[in-house]
N, C-alpha and C positions, 0 to 999 in steps of 0.2 A: 487760396486754392480751395477747390471743391472738397478736397480730402479733409479740410479743417472745419467744415460747416457743422458736422455732428459734434465735434469738440466744443465749438463756440456755443451751440445750442445747449449742451450740457452745462457749461460754465454759466451761461445766462440763467438757466433754471435754478442754479444754486446761488444766484445773486451777484455773480461776478460780471462786471461790465467788460465787454469785449469790444475792442476797436480794431479795425482792419488797417494795415499799413497801406500807404500809397503804392500803386503798381510800379512806381519808379524804384522801389526797394525790394524787387523780387528775389534778389540774391542774399538778402539779410538772413543770417543764421543766428537768431537771438538765443541767448541763454537767460534763464530766470532762476531766482532763488527767493523763497519765502523766508524772510529773516526772523520774524518773531510772531507769526500768525496774523500780523497786520500789515507789515511793510514788505513790499516785493521789489527786488532789484531786477532790472531788465537791461541787457546790453548785448553787444555783439562781440565783445572781446573775450578771448579765452581767459579763464580765471586761473592763470598760472603765473608764477613769479616772472618767467621769461616774457610772457605776453604783456604783462603789466609794465615791464621795464624797457622792452625793445620794440614792441609793435607800435605802429602809428595810431 
């Protein structure tokens, strides 16, 4: 989305590689977490006990 271009440019300027998702995934609501300064977890599931055990 155009609203994310400035964020992508900022991240790129800091050395973060940014990749755009396919347009077929326009309804993806990704969640991210930097685990230890090096590893990043990205997914679309909510990080709750219920979501992890009952969502598909």
